[in-house]
C-alpha positions in Angstrom: 0.0 0.0 0.0 1.1 3.6 -0.5 0.1 6.9 0.8 1.7 10.2 -0.4 -0.1 12.8 1.7 0.8 14.4 5.1 0.9 12.6 8.4 -2.1 14.5 9.5 -4.1 13.3 6.6 -3.0 9.8 7.2 -4.0 10.0 10.8 -7.5 11.1 9.8 -7.8 8.2 7.3 -6.6 5.6 9.9 -9.0 7.0 12.5 -11.8 5.9 10.1 -10.9 2.4 10.9 -12.4 2.8 14.3 -9.5 1.3 16.2 -7.7 3.6 18.6 -4.0 4.0 18.1 -0.9 5.9 19.3 1.4 7.5 16.8 5.2 7.5 17.2 8.0 9.0 15.2 10.7 6.4 14.5 13.4 8.2 12.5 12.7 7.5 8.9 9.2 6.3 9.4 6.0 6.9 11.4 4.4 4.2 13.5 0.8 3.7 14.6 0.4 1.2 17.4 -3.2 0.0 17.5 -4.8 -0.5 20.9 -7.5 -3.1 20.2 -6.6 -5.2 23.3 -6.3 -8.4 21.4 -3.5 -8.1 18.8 -0.1 -6.5 18.2 -1.0 -4.5 15.1 1.2 -1.7 13.9 1.2 0.4 10.8 4.5 1.6 9.5 4.6 4.5 7.1 7.7 5.9 5.3 6.7 9.4 4.2 9.6 9.8 1.8 8.4 7.0 -0.6 4.9 6.6 0.7 5.1 2.9 1.7 2.5 1.8 4.2 3.0 -1.6 5.9 0.5 -3.1 8.3 2.1 -5.8 10.5 0.9 -8.0 13.3 -1.5 -10.9 13.9 -2.7 -12.2 10.5 -6.2 -13.0 11.7 -6.7 -9.3 12.6 -4.3 -7.7 10.2 -5.8 -9.0 7.0 -9.3 -7.6 7.7 -8.0 -4.3 8.8 -5.6 -4.1 5.8 -8.8 -4.6 3.5 -10.6 -1.8 5.3 -7.5 0.5 5.1 -7.1 -0.2 1.4 -10.7 0.7 0.7 -10.4 4.0 2.7 -7.2 4.8 0.6 -8.8 3.9 -2.6 -11.7 6.2 -1.9 -9.3 9.1 -1.4 -8.3 8.8 -5.1 
C-alpha cells in the first residue's frame, strides 16, 4: 500500500478504521500502534516514498488491511 499525503491526513484516514492507536515518530518512518486489546497490530509509514505496511497478527491484520485499502482507494 502507498500513501503520499501528510501525516495529519494519514491520521485522519486511519481514524476511520475505528481502532484507537498511538502514533510515534521512529526516525525514517511513522508508526501507529493499534490499541485493540487483542492483537499487536502496527502500521508503519515511510513518508519519503509513501510505503505503508501493516504488521501483526494475521487474523486481525488481514481484515484491517482490506478496510484501510478501501479507505485509501476512496481518497483517489
